[in-house]
C-alpha positions in Angstrom: 128.5 -114.7 -46.1 129.8 -111.1 -47.7 126.8 -109.6 -49.6 126.7 -109.1 -53.4 126.6 -105.8 -55.1 122.7 -104.3 -55.4 120.4 -102.1 -56.9 117.4 -101.2 -56.7 114.5 -98.2 -56.6 112.6 -97.4 -53.2 110.5 -94.3 -53.1 112.5 -91.9 -55.7 115.6 -92.8 -54.2 118.4 -94.8 -56.4 120.5 -97.2 -54.5 124.0 -98.9 -56.0 126.1 -101.1 -53.8 129.3 -102.2 -55.5 133.1 -101.6 -55.5 133.5 -98.8 -58.4 129.6 -97.5 -58.2 130.9 -93.8 -57.3 132.3 -93.6 -60.7 128.4 -93.4 -61.5 127.9 -90.5 -59.8 127.9 -88.5 -63.1 125.4 -90.9 -64.9 123.2 -90.1 -62.3 122.8 -87.0 -62.9 122.6 -87.2 -66.3 119.7 -89.5 -65.9 118.0 -87.2 -63.3 118.9 -83.9 -65.6 121.1 -82.2 -63.8 124.2 -80.5 -65.1 125.0 -77.8 -62.3 126.4 -80.1 -59.1 128.2 -78.8 -55.6 130.6 -81.6 -54.3 130.6 -81.7 -50.4 133.8 -83.6 -49.2 136.2 -83.8 -46.3 139.7 -82.5 -46.5 141.1 -86.3 -45.9 138.7 -87.7 -48.9 139.5 -84.3 -51.3 142.6 -85.5 -53.9 142.7 -89.0 -52.9 142.5 -91.4 -55.8 139.1 -92.5 -55.7 137.5 -88.9 -55.3 139.9 -87.4 -58.4 138.2 -90.3 -60.6 134.3 -89.4 -59.2 135.0 -86.0 -60.4 136.4 -87.2 -63.9 132.7 -88.3 -63.8 131.4 -85.3 -64.3 133.7 -83.6 -67.0 131.6 -81.4 -69.7 129.4 -80.3 -66.0 129.8 -77.0 -64.4 131.2 -78.1 -60.7 131.2 -76.7 -57.5 133.8 -78.0 -55.3 133.5 -77.5 -51.2 136.4 -79.4 -49.6 136.8 -78.7 -45.9 133.8 -80.3 -44.0 134.5 -80.3 -40.5 133.3 -84.0 -38.4 130.8 -82.0 -36.9 129.4 -79.8 -39.8 127.8 -76.3 -38.2 124.7 -73.6 -38.4 127.7 -70.5 -39.6 129.5 -73.1 -42.2 125.9 -73.6 -44.3 125.0 -69.9 -43.8 128.3 -69.2 -45.4 128.0 -72.3 -47.9 124.6 -70.9 -49.2 125.6 -67.8 -50.7 127.9 -69.5 -52.6 126.1 -72.5 -53.7 122.9 -70.4 -54.5 124.9 -67.3 -56.6 126.7 -70.9 -58.1 123.0 -71.7 -59.9 123.4 -75.1 -58.1 121.0 -78.0 -58.9 122.0 -80.9 -57.6 124.7 -81.6 -54.0 126.7 -84.2 -54.3 127.9 -85.3 -51.1 131.2 -87.6 -50.4 132.0 -88.8 -46.8 130.8 -89.1 -43.6 127.6 -88.3 -41.7 129.0 -84.7 -41.6 129.0 -84.5 -45.0 125.8 -86.3 -45.4 124.2 -84.1 -43.0 125.9 -80.4 -44.5 123.9 -81.3 -47.6 120.7 -82.0 -46.3 120.9 -78.4 -44.1 121.7 -76.4 -47.4 118.8 -77.8 -49.6 116.6 -77.0 -46.0 118.0 -73.0 -46.3 118.3 -73.0 -49.7 115.0 -73.8 -50.4 113.3 -72.3 -47.5 115.4 -69.0 -46.9 115.8 -67.3 -43.6 118.5 -68.1 -41.3 118.5 -72.2 -40.5 117.2 -72.3 -36.9 114.1 -70.8 -38.6 113.4 -74.6 -39.3 115.0 -76.4 -36.6 112.6 -79.2 -34.6 111.1 -78.3 -31.2 111.1 -81.2 -28.8 108.9 -80.1 -25.6 109.0 -82.9 -22.5 108.2 -85.5 -22.3 107.1 -86.3 -25.7 106.2 -84.4 -28.5 108.5 -83.5 -31.2 107.0 -80.6 -33.5 108.5 -80.1 -37.0 107.9 -77.2 -38.4 106.1 -77.5 -42.2 108.6 -76.6 -45.0 107.4 -77.1 -48.5 109.5 -75.7 -51.0 111.1 -77.6 -53.7 114.9 -78.9 -52.5 117.9 -79.5 -54.5 118.1 -82.9 -55.3 121.3 -85.1 -52.9 122.8 -88.0 -54.5 125.2 -89.3 -51.6 128.6 -90.9 -51.7 129.3 -92.4 -48.0 132.7 -93.6 -47.1 131.1 -94.1 -43.5 129.0 -96.8 -41.2 127.2 -93.2 -40.4 124.2 -94.1 -42.6 123.0 -91.0 -42.4 122.2 -91.1 -46.2 119.7 -92.4 -45.8 117.8 -90.7 -43.6 116.0 -87.1 -43.8 116.8 -86.4 -40.8 120.2 -84.1 -39.5 121.7 -82.2 -36.8 124.2 -78.8 -37.3 125.9 -77.7 -34.5 125.0 -74.4 -33.3 127.3 -71.4 -31.9 126.6 -72.3 -28.0 128.0 -76.1 -29.5 124.7 -77.7 -29.0 123.6 -79.8 -32.3 120.2 -78.6 -33.1 118.3 -81.8 -35.2 115.9 -81.6 -38.3 113.8 -83.1 -40.2 112.0 -82.9 -43.9 111.0 -85.4 -46.1 112.2 -83.5 -49.3 115.8 -84.0 -48.1 116.3 -87.9 -48.7 118.5 -88.4 -51.4 118.1 -88.8 -54.7 120.4 -91.5 -55.2 122.9 -93.0 -52.8 125.9 -94.5 -54.4 127.5 -96.8 -51.8 131.4 -97.9 -52.7 133.4 -100.3 -50.8 136.7 -98.6 -53.4 135.4 -95.4 -51.7 136.5 -96.5 -47.5 139.9 -97.4 -48.5 141.6 -94.0 -47.4 139.1 -94.4 -44.2 141.4 -96.0 -41.3 139.6 -99.4 -40.4 139.7 -98.2 -36.7 137.4 -95.3 -37.6 135.4 -97.6 -40.2 134.8 -100.3 -36.8 134.1 -97.5 -34.3 131.2 -96.6 -36.6 130.2 -99.7 -37.1 129.6 -99.3 -33.5 126.8 -96.2 -34.5 125.4 -98.2 -37.3 125.1 -101.5 -34.3 123.3 -98.3 -31.8 120.7 -97.6 -34.6 119.5 -101.1 -35.2 119.2 -101.7 -30.9 117.1 -98.4 -30.6 115.4 -99.2 -33.6 114.1 -102.4 -32.1 112.6 -100.8 -28.9 112.1 -97.4 -30.4 108.4 -96.0 -30.1 108.6 -95.6 -33.6 109.5 -99.0 -34.8 107.1 -101.0 -37.0 107.5 -104.3 -38.3 109.5 -102.7 -41.5 112.1 -101.2 -39.5 112.6 -104.8 -37.0 113.4 -107.0 -40.1 116.4 -104.5 -41.4 117.8 -104.2 -38.0 118.3 -107.4 -37.2 119.6 -108.5 -40.3 121.9 -105.5 -40.5 122.7 -106.5 -36.6 123.7 -110.0 -38.5 126.1 -108.5 -41.3 127.7 -106.6 -38.2 128.3 -109.1 -36.3 130.1 -110.6 -38.9 132.2 -108.3 -39.6 133.0 -107.4 -36.0 134.1 -110.9 -34.5 136.4 -112.3 -34.1 138.7 -113.9 -36.2 137.7 -110.6 -37.9 137.6 -110.8 -42.1 140.0 -109.4 -44.8 140.3 -105.9 -44.7 138.3 -105.8 -48.3 135.3 -108.1 -46.4 135.1 -106.2 -43.2 134.6 -102.7 -45.4 131.9 -104.4 -47.6 129.9 -105.9 -44.6 129.6 -103.1 -42.4 129.2 -100.9 -45.4 125.8 -102.9 -46.6 125.3 -103.3 -42.8 125.4 -99.1 -41.9 123.3 -98.9 -45.0 120.2 -100.8 -43.2 121.3 -99.5 -40.0 120.5 -96.2 -41.9 116.8 -96.8 -42.7 115.9 -98.3 -39.7 117.0 -94.8 -38.2 115.5 -93.2 -40.8 112.1 -95.2 -39.9 112.0 -95.7 -36.1 114.3 -93.0 -34.9 116.3 -92.9 -32.0 116.0 -92.8 -28.3 118.0 -91.8 -25.2 121.5 -92.9 -26.6 121.7 -91.4 -29.4 120.5 -88.0 -27.2 123.2 -88.6 -25.2 125.6 -89.2 -27.9 124.7 -86.0 -29.7 125.2 -83.8 -26.5 128.9 -85.1 -26.1 130.2 -84.9 -29.3 128.8 -81.6 -30.2 129.7 -79.6 -26.5 133.2 -81.7 -26.7 133.9 -81.8 -30.4 134.2 -85.6 -30.4 133.5 -88.3 -33.2 130.0 -89.3 -33.0 130.9 -93.1 -33.8 133.4 -93.2 -31.1 131.3 -91.5 -28.4 128.5 -94.2 -29.8 131.4 -97.2 -28.7 131.3 -96.3 -25.2 127.6 -95.2 -24.6 125.6 -97.3 -26.1 126.9 -100.6 -23.3 124.9 -98.4 -20.5 122.2 -97.2 -22.9 121.2 -100.0 -23.4 122.1 -101.2 -19.7 119.8 -98.9 -18.7 116.8 -100.1 -21.1 116.7 -103.6 -21.0 114.9 -104.2 -18.2 112.1 -102.7 -20.0 113.1 -103.7 -23.7 114.9 -107.2 -23.4 111.5 -108.7 -25.4 112.4 -106.3 -28.0 116.3 -107.0 -28.4 115.7 -110.7 -29.0 115.6 -111.1 -31.9 118.5 -109.2 -32.4 120.3 -111.1 -29.1 119.3 -114.8 -31.0 121.0 -113.7 -34.1 124.5 -112.4 -32.3 124.1 -116.3 -31.0 123.3 -117.9 -33.4 126.8 -117.5 -34.3 129.0 -116.6 -31.2 130.9 -119.4 -30.0 130.8 -117.5 -26.6 126.7 -117.2 -25.8 125.9 -114.1 -25.0 123.3 -113.1 -21.8 122.4 -109.9 -23.3 123.0 -107.2 -26.1 124.7 -104.9 -23.6 127.6 -107.3 -22.8 128.0 -108.0 -26.5 128.3 -104.7 -27.1 130.7 -104.2 -24.4 132.8 -107.1 -25.3 133.3 -106.6 -29.2 134.4 -102.7 -28.3 136.9 -104.8 -26.0 138.3 -107.2 -28.5 138.5 -104.8 -31.3 140.6 -102.6 -29.4 138.0 -99.4 -29.1 137.7 -97.1 -26.3 135.6 -98.3 -23.3 135.3 -94.8 -21.1 134.5 -91.8 -21.2 137.9 -90.5 -19.8 139.9 -92.5 -22.6 138.3 -90.2 -25.4 138.9 -87.0 -23.5 135.4 -86.5 -21.6 136.5 -84.7 -18.2 134.6 -85.4 -15.0 134.0 -82.0 -14.3 130.9 -82.2 -17.0 129.2 -84.9 -17.0 126.0 -83.0 -14.7 126.4 -80.4 -17.6 125.9 -83.2 -19.9 122.9 -85.0 -18.1 121.2 -81.7 -18.0 121.4 -80.6 -21.9 120.2 -84.3 -22.8 117.2 -84.0 -21.0 116.1 -81.3 -24.1 116.9 -83.6 -26.6 114.0 -84.9 -28.6 114.8 -89.0 -28.0 114.1 -88.8 -25.2 110.5 -88.9 -26.5 110.6 -92.4 -28.4 113.2 -94.0 -25.7 111.1 -97.5 -24.1 112.2 -96.7 -20.5 110.9 -93.2 -19.6 113.9 -89.9 -18.6 112.4 -88.2 -15.8 115.2 -86.8 -14.5 119.1 -85.6 -15.4 120.2 -87.4 -12.1 118.9 -90.7 -13.8 121.0 -89.7 -17.5 124.0 -88.2 -15.1 124.4 -92.5 -13.4 124.0 -93.4 -17.0 127.5 -91.3 -17.6 129.4 -92.0 -14.7 129.2 -95.5 -15.3 130.0 -94.8 -18.2 133.6 -92.8 -17.0 
């Protein structure tokens, strides 16, 4: 079933889903008493007819545009933009694009409020399972998010930014949660369908990691299973027509982002963060390749926790799946998505370095199966190569 439009308020965030809701950005700002937005976006979105319609909704306001947000936002970019945004006197941030744009808005909101360098506010992971989050409580600029991919980043208060050493630094602050999220399937029409599909694999990863994360709950479990059902419908053969597929993916991605916000991520995302940041590869593409292998590592201890999602997949499948790792791998193959690290440009000689860096990632703290040594990560990488 194709999801209907929806409109709800939850814990201070207004969420709207449906064709054309991006044109209501101006109305959202006016409802919040805001009038000096900074609009962050990517070059592939800027200048499109739908983006121009969004900007027209801001008529009568003082608007600063910042285009050119890259696929991996960086500390240097955020620290360069921040004085410009402060000098403009912005009273809010509008993030139009994929996960990197949403993360950039959250990073800007944190840095503008707290000052100093972005590194002063980073979350610290101390193996094996300690996560230290700095206490930062100054008021943050409100964020209005208009997602165009299935990253789900707009639904979380965590974010990652790449530093000068090409390591992804992770942050968490509850005050950077979006004030409004406007999910408009029309805004994704300029995003290639191939990209939508591999970002959907990232959304599936949020759900499956959420089901076995040590941070899971009955709330995140329910959302994860529902999102998996929508993703399965969007990606199963024969795939729905394009408009329906985009709508399904974006609705599922919103749920998966909420799962990520609640349950957080584990080993799979730890690996993807390192590969994507160090080799400048799209996060969703890396997710597509790594997910079956990370699942196989965890399934021996996490199969009972994953069972509700597997049952949902098999409820409608014409070919029964024995595991979610098999379903994910088979879905990627059917869609023509890459399945090996070598296919997305990862050289074999960097695998040991990647494995070593994964051991410093906070996702290990919540993984259901302990990761005691880099050699275990390296074995996963070699299987994926």
